[in-house]
C-alpha positions, 0 to 999 in steps of 0.5 A: 497467253505467252509473251516473249519478254522478260521485262517486269514493267507494264506493257500493252496496247490501247486502241480506239476504233470507229465503224465507218460502214457495216452491212449488218443491221444496226440494231443487232450490232455490238456498236459503232465505236470501240475502245479495246486494250490489253495490259501485261506484266511479269510480276516475278520469274514464275508469275505473270498477269494480263488484263484485256477488254473492250467497250462500245458505245452500245453498252457492249463490254467485256473484261478478261483478267488472267493470272498465270503461275509458271513452273510451280512444282511441275504445274503451269496454272492459270486463273481467269475472271471474265465479265461480259455485257452483251446487248441483243435484240429481243423478240417480239419487236415493239414500236418502242425501240428502247424496249427491243434491245435487252442486255445479257450479263455473263460472268466467267471463272476459269481454272486451268492447270498442266501437270508435268509427269515427265520431260515428255508427258503432261496432263491438263485439266480445268473447269469453267464456271459461268453465270448469267443475268438474266438466266439462260438455258446454258451449262454452268459447269464445264470441265475439261481434261487432256494429255500432251505428249512431247517426244522432242522439242517443238513436236507435240501430240495432244488429246483434249475433251472439253465442255467449255465454250469455243473461245476467240483466239486473239494475238496482240502485237506490242512494241519491238516485235513482242506479242501476247496470245490469249483467248476470250470466252466471248466469241465474237468479232467486234461490230458483228453479231455476238455468240451468246454461249447457250447450251453446248455439250462436248468437244473432243479432238486429237491433234499433232503440232510440229514447230521446226523453227520459231516461224514454221509450224504444222498442225493436223487434227480431227475433232467431234462436237456432240452436240455443242458447236452448232447449237441454235436457239431461236425465239426460245426454241432449241434446235440442238436436238436435231443435230446430234454431232458434227465431226471434221478434220483440220490441217494448217501450215504457218511459216515465213518467206523472208524476214518480213513476210509471214504466211499461213494456209489452212484447210478444214472439212467439217459439219455445219448447218445450212438454212433453206428459206427464212429459217423454214428448213435446217439441214446438216451439211459437210463443208470445205473451208480454206483459209490463207493469211499474209502478213508483211511490213514495209521497212521504209515506211513502217507500214504493216499489211495483213490480208486474210482470205477465207473460202467455204464451199456453201452457206453455213449459218454456223462457223465450221470448227469454232474451237480452232486456234490457228486463225483469229478471224471467221470473216468470209471472203477477203479481209484486210488490215493496214497499220501505219506508224504515226510520228509524233513530237513531244513524247507526251505518251510513251510507246508507238502510235499507229493509225489503222484501217480494218476491212472485214469481208471486203466483197460481202461474200455469203451475205444473203437476205437471211441477215435481214431476218429479225429471227436470225438475230437471236441465233449463233450466227457467225458469218460476219457481214461486210464491215469497215472500221478505222482508228488509232492504236497506242503500243507501249 
């Protein structure tokens, strides 16, 4: 990811969260209490390092460590090493609850490089290597390549083809307006079901990205997944060969309304999978998805509010366009996050302390009886149920 600071000391975030309410079945969740962190440092003018991760009381854990080399002889390179420990519900169920929960360990190594051919043309390539314990039916070697064309500052046209897994895009806010942007190879939302990263094929997309000011960005793209993003695995049986491809388009605009109000709106029309009954019939279907986001800060109280609304035209059991990197939440309906700076005395810890409450899918939209089906807990099921959690965050 990128940071907006040239400082060389460590800076980062440590957060402690507890789930107050979740409509998802407890056994299929990733836990109720979480500690997540992100730590960054600029080692030298051309080298930066980031480590981020999360652990929970259920044994769920992930750690990502990224080393970036900037502008080295026309190269912008990055190496990432990741580990994930993912608990899941094993089938068939037994009366002994401890035997129902199994653990999947995932190990990832990712190399990515961007080569500057001219002031306007860049070629990128990379690969992802993944191993699991126990072994699963998954592609272990996933190359990618692409082209970026920048006709002028802030304007980019790009093409990307990859067999890597879709990744969760994350933005971490630090002190004094600095932010860190990075992606995790384990796509999930904390406290909800996990994407186990089983067999996928190829993702291709062509996009244009225009930035007029630091706070004004327009994105337009078209994509095709053959067959990757909506692959399903249930009870040891794959449904991927039933749905050879999904295609779609996306458009988004991010901008500011004043100095303290950031907005974003996006639209996607793409394929997904609709389920009839208790997974008795599956069918491909095109869906309309609209996402809107609003972020603001109240200067007098230093209260930060972020609200997201995501509407989909039907009930898709898989996320639409999982490779997008504009919006960092796939929760349907209304989601709300409130952060309040806490004044504390003595300065026994450096930085700034915040209290936070995070509500996902406030009105339990698209939450049906299918969520209570034990068989669905083995599927890449990415429409999170209602979730309320809160905690403390230290920024330094």
